[in-house]
N, C-alpha and C positions, 0 to 999 in steps of 0.2 A: 144341390146345385141348381142355379137359376140360368135359363137360356132364353134368348130372344134370338129367333132365326128370322131373317129378313125375306126369305124366298123358298118356296117350294112348289112343285107342280102336282101334289098328291091328289088334290080332290079332282082335277081333270083326269087322271089316271084312274081313280076309283070310278068316276062317271063312265069312262069308256070301257073299263075291264068289267064293270057290274060288281065292284067289291065295296065292301063296308069301310067307312073311315074308322070305325071302332077297332076292328081287328082285320089285318090283312098280311100279305107277304111282300108289301111294297117298302120303301125306305122309311116310311111314316105311318104310324096308326095310333090312335088315342090311348090305347092301353099302354103302349110303350112311352108316350109323351107324359102320361100322368104320373109315372113313377118318379119324375123330377119333382124337386121341391116347387118350382114355378116354371112354367114353359109358355112363352108367348110365341106364336107362329103366324106369319103372314102366308095365307094360302092364295097363291095367284091362279086366275084362270087364264090359260094360255090361249090366244087367237092365233091360228095358224096363218101364214103370210098369204095363202090362197083364199082366205076368207076375207071379204070386204063388204061394206054396205049392210043391207038387211040380214044377209047371211051371218055376217060376224056378230051383229047385235042379238040375232035370234039364238045363236050357238051360245053366246055369253049368258043369256037369260036363263036358258035351259040348265046350264051347268050351275048358275047361281042358285037356281031353285032346289037342284039336288043337294047343293052345299048347305042350304038353310034347312032342308029336311034331315041331313045327318046331324047338324047341330041340335035340332028339335029332339031327335031320337036319343041323343046323348047329353042331354043338357045338365045332367050331374057331373059330367067330366069338362065340357067345354062350352065356352059362351064367347060373344063378341066383346072386345075390350071395351066398346062404347056402352055395354050393358051394365058394367061395374058389379057383376055377380061374382061371388066368390067360388071359382072352380079351378081345378088344377091346371087347365089349359085355357088360355086366352087366344081368341082368333082375331086376325085382321084379314079383311077381304081386300084382293088387289086384282087388277086386271094388267095382264101381261100383253101389251098392244093396245094402244089407244083406239085401234079400229074397232074395239068393242062397242064403242059409242055409235057405230053405223055411219059415221061421217056427219054427225049432226050435234048441235049443242043440246038439243032436246034429249038425244040419247045419253050424253053426258049426265043431265040431270037424272035420267031413269037409272043410271049407274049408281049414282049417289043414294037414290031411293032403296036400291038393293043392298046397300051397305058398303059400298067401295070407299076405301079410305087412302088407296094408293094406286097411281097408274104407272105402269111403265110404257112411256109414249110409243115406242116401236118395238116390233121385234126385229128380225135381221133385214128385212126389205123395206122400201119406201112404202108409207101409207098415207092418209089424208092429212096427217099431222106433220111429219117429219121423216128423215131418212135413216135407217138402221144401219148397222156396223157393216154390212155386206152390200151396201148400195151407195149410190152417189146423190148428191144434192143435200139441201137443207131443209128449213121449216117452210111451211106453206103459209098463206095468209090465214087459212082457217086454223092452222096449228097454233098461230100466235094467240088467236082469240080463244082456243081451247085452253091454253095454258092459263090465260087470264080468269077464264071461268073456273078453272080447278082451284085458283087462288080464293075466289069467291066462296066456292064450296068446301073450303079447307081440305082439299084433297092432295096428298102428298105427291109431288113430281119426281119420278124415278128416271135417271139418266142412264141406267144400264141398257145396253143394246143401240144407243145413239151412236151414229158415226161422229167422227171429229168435228165436221163442219156443223152438224146439228147441235153438238154440245156447245160450241163456242158461240154460236147464234143464241142459244138459249140464255147463255151468261149475259149477253149484252142487253136482252129485253126484259129478262126475269130476274128480280132482287131477292127472291125468296130462298129458303134453305134447299141444298142440293143433297139428294140422296141417290147413291148407286146401290140398289138392292143386292145384286149378285154379280160382281165384277172383281177382278183382281189387278195388281199392279202390273205393268208392261215390262216385266223382267223375264218372261219365258221366250225361249228361242224357237218358236214354231209360228209360221204366218197365220194360222188360224187364231191362235191366242193373241198375236200381235194386233189383229183387227178388233178384237172383241174386248180386250183389256184397256185399262186406263193409263195414260202416260202421267209422269211425275207432275207436269203442269195442271193436268186435269185433277189429279188428287189434291194438289195445293189449292186450287180453287174451291174444291169441296170442303177443305180444311178451313180456309178464310171464312167460309160461310157457316162454320159450325155444323157441317154435315157429317155424313158417315158413308162408309163403303163396306157392304158385306161380302166377305170371301167366299168365292165360289168354289165349290169341291170339285167341279167337273175336270176330268183328267185332260181334256183338250185345252183347258184354259190354265191350268196350274202346273202341269208337269213339262219337263224338258231337260236336256242335257243328262239324261239318265237319272234325274232326280224325281222321284214319284212318291206317292202316298203321303204319309206324314211328313216327310222330309220336304216335300214341296210346299206343304202348309207352312211349315217352320220357316222356309225361305221368304214367304210372303209376309209373316209377321215380323221377322227381323227387319225386312225393308221398310216396313211402317214405323217401326220403333226407331230405327236410325235416322229417320227423317222427321222425327218428331210429331209423329201422326197417331200417338196412342190413344188420343181422344176420337179418332175417326174409324179405326179398324173394328170391324163387327163381323158377325156371321150371316152368310146369305148362301146356304149349303147348296141350293138349287137341287134338293132331293126329289127323286121321282122325275126329274126333267133331263137327266144326264147319266152318263157312265161315271161312276165314282170308284176309286181304288178301294180294296178291301180294308185298308186301315181306317177308312173314313165312312165306310158303306153301311149306312143305317143309323137312325137316331139313337138307338141304343149303344153305339160306339162313343157318343160324346163324352161320357165320363172318363173313359180310358184315354181319349184324345187330349182332354184337359190334363190329366195326370201325366201323361207322356210329355206333353209341353212344359209342364212344371219341373219335371225331372231334368229336362233339356236346359233349364236355366232362366226360363220366362218367369217373372214374378206373378204372385197371386193377383197384384193390383192390375197388372196389364191384362191377364187372362179374365179376370172378373169384368174389366171394361169390355173386352173383346166379345165374351160369350153373352153378356146381358146389359151391362150398365150404359154403354154408348148408346145403344139402340133405344133403350127405355128411356133415357134422357131426351134423345131426339124427339121421340113421339110424345112424351109428357109435355115438353116445352112448346113444340109447334102444333100438335094435332090432337091434344085432348083437352 
């Protein structure tokens, strides 16, 4: 089975808890990932909203150095996608929160030097670039310049966590492909999920640009109306399929960044999740697109 997961927070948790990426008790470790035929994982370094400027930049760099060390210690198992090495696990480094650049374009170039290939522009609050899902406002002048520089550097723009105003502003001044690494459709009946998830209009815009949406397994964003666990994931996939978005739907589990139902809890569960979805009536074609092909196509076409 091949898997391409667009978002996890595992490397930050390993750093904070002093745990090894090779083997741990978190949602993800390399030993479990390497049991799959092929596994590409986007490892995001999350920047807390209370970190800005030099503090955010320094924190990112410390965790990025830790990540590089873990790859070097386990180079028989994992390598960066850009390295073109034959390892069971391929890694893509992401920054979750553009504040990681410290509020400067020079900082953005430093992130690129560290290997960043994807940036989630905000987390939940407003930063130097734009406004997150739980804040008001849109893009700053610096933010628009930031996006243009990301284009030059071939860094993927991730719209997960943007509020509606920022999303539609981005659409007006940015012509490139759109990626929502760990978001869901706005079909859950709870206020928290409503703010964080994507409307049909937003997903439609992502579809028009040949983009992708990684379904987030976070209980707060996927469950409601007494529908939980794998049933809530089925509801999301059905919604994407019914709207003709089979080439959009992907996986962005948000492992080690949230609470996940026991049905979906841990990378070792993904084989049984796939099998359960297949028994439920989803086709191999749709599931293969969701679990691997859509994300792999997106990065192959745009960023490799």
